[in-house]
C-alpha positions as CSV (number, residue, x, y, z in Angstrom):
1,M,38.0,6.5,31.5
2,K,37.4,3.1,30.0
3,K,33.7,3.4,30.6
4,I,33.6,6.7,28.8
5,L,35.6,5.4,25.9
6,Y,33.4,2.3,25.7
7,C,30.2,4.4,25.7
8,F,31.7,6.6,23.0
9,I,32.6,3.6,20.8
10,L,29.2,2.0,21.3
11,T,27.4,5.3,20.5
12,L,29.6,5.8,17.4
13,F,28.9,2.2,16.3
14,S,25.1,2.7,16.7
15,F,25.2,5.9,14.8
16,I,27.1,4.3,11.9
17,V,24.7,1.4,11.7
18,F,21.6,3.6,11.8
19,A,23.1,6.1,9.4
20,D,23.9,3.2,7.0
21,N,20.3,1.9,7.2
22,A,18.9,5.3,6.7
23,K,20.8,5.6,3.4
24,K,19.4,2.3,2.3
25,D,15.9,3.7,2.9
26,D,16.3,6.8,0.9
27,W,14.3,5.3,-2.0
28,I,11.1,6.0,0.0
29,N,11.7,9.8,0.6
30,P,10.1,11.0,-2.7
31,Y,6.9,9.2,-1.9
32,L,6.8,10.6,1.6
33,I,7.3,14.1,0.3
34,K,4.7,13.7,-2.4
35,G,2.1,12.4,0.2
36,Y,0.5,9.7,-2.0
37,I,1.3,6.5,-3.9
38,S,0.2,6.5,-7.5
39,Y,-0.8,3.5,-9.6
40,N,2.5,3.7,-11.5
41,D,4.5,4.0,-8.2
42,F,2.7,0.9,-7.0
43,N,3.6,-1.1,-10.1
44,N,7.2,0.0,-9.7
45,F,7.1,-1.3,-6.1
46,I,5.7,-4.7,-6.9
47,S,7.9,-5.3,-9.9
48,S,11.0,-4.1,-8.0
49,K,13.9,-6.5,-7.3
50,D,14.2,-4.8,-3.9
51,E,12.3,-6.8,-1.3
52,R,11.7,-3.7,0.8
53,A,10.0,-2.0,-2.0
54,Q,7.8,-5.1,-2.7
55,S,6.9,-5.2,1.0
56,F,6.0,-1.6,1.1
57,G,3.7,-2.0,-1.9
58,A,2.1,-5.0,-0.2
59,A,1.6,-3.1,3.1
60,Y,0.2,-0.1,1.3
61,L,-2.4,-2.1,-0.6
62,S,-3.2,-4.2,2.4
63,G,-3.9,-0.9,4.3
64,I,-6.3,0.2,1.6
65,V,-8.2,-3.1,1.7
66,N,-8.5,-2.8,5.5
67,T,-9.8,0.7,5.1
68,F,-12.5,-0.5,2.8
69,N,-13.5,-3.2,5.2
70,W,-13.8,-0.7,8.1
71,E,-15.9,1.6,5.9
72,N,-18.2,-1.4,5.1
73,I,-18.5,-2.1,8.9
74,A,-19.4,1.5,9.6
75,R,-22.0,1.6,6.9
76,E,-23.6,-1.7,8.1
77,Q,-23.8,-0.2,11.6
78,K,-25.7,2.7,10.2
79,G,-28.0,0.4,8.3
80,L,-26.6,1.3,4.9
81,P,-25.5,-1.2,2.2
82,K,-21.9,-2.0,1.6
83,I,-20.3,0.0,-1.1
84,Y,-16.8,-1.5,-1.4
85,C,-16.4,-5.2,-2.1
86,A,-12.7,-5.3,-1.2
87,K,-13.0,-8.8,0.0
88,S,-14.7,-10.2,-3.1
89,A,-12.5,-8.3,-5.5
90,L,-9.2,-8.5,-3.8
91,Q,-9.3,-11.4,-1.4
92,S,-6.3,-13.7,-1.6
93,P,-4.5,-15.9,1.0
94,E,-1.2,-14.1,0.6
95,V,-0.4,-10.5,0.1
96,K,1.7,-11.2,-2.9
97,K,-1.3,-12.9,-4.6
98,L,-3.4,-10.0,-3.6
99,M,-1.0,-7.6,-5.4
100,N,-0.8,-9.7,-8.5
101,Q,-4.6,-10.0,-8.6
102,Y,-4.9,-6.2,-8.2
103,T,-2.4,-5.6,-11.0
104,N,-4.3,-7.9,-13.4
105,L,-7.6,-6.4,-12.4
106,F,-6.8,-3.0,-13.9
107,N,-4.9,-3.9,-17.1
108,G,-3.9,-0.2,-17.2
109,E,-7.4,1.0,-18.1
110,P,-8.0,3.5,-15.3
111,I,-4.6,5.1,-16.0
112,K,-5.6,5.8,-19.6
113,K,-9.0,7.1,-18.7
114,Y,-8.4,8.9,-15.4
115,G,-4.7,9.6,-15.2
116,D,-2.1,8.5,-12.7
117,E,-3.9,9.6,-9.5
118,D,-3.6,8.5,-5.9
119,L,-3.7,4.7,-5.7
120,Y,-6.3,4.8,-2.9
121,F,-8.8,6.6,-5.1
122,L,-8.1,4.4,-8.1
123,V,-8.8,1.3,-6.1
124,R,-11.9,2.9,-4.5
125,F,-13.3,4.0,-7.9
126,T,-12.6,0.6,-9.5
127,L,-14.2,-1.4,-6.7
128,R,-17.2,0.8,-6.6
129,Y,-17.9,0.9,-10.4
130,Y,-16.3,-2.2,-11.8
131,H,-17.0,-4.6,-8.9
132,P,-20.4,-3.6,-7.3
133,C,-21.3,-5.5,-4.2
134,P,-23.8,-8.4,-4.7
135,E,-26.4,-6.7,-2.5
136,E,-26.4,-3.7,-4.9
137,N,-27.1,-5.9,-7.9
138,K,-30.5,-7.0,-6.5
């Protein structure tokens, strides 16, 4: 009987802890439902006082930069020139510096011109047209 009671209490405690943590993470649900992170969403993440939101913004941007680097590798293997200079445009020793550099890079211009679209495509567009790779300039 004690074992059953102990297991019940342990299970109840785990449920309460996880349920409490789930409520703390409710802030991310609208973005998961929407299916993309916009430029304005990203700005809200990095300027948030919530460390989890800042970390999420950092992870998202870092994932975008990684994707660009893999696309470059794939193009090089096919004998094609690089098209995304993610490293030259966004390279920074720390993710926080990377985010700040990215924010300063745009100055809001793509938002005024092209609307608040998916952050991935805004970064892709900007790196392609505003920061062409050195090989393409030759």
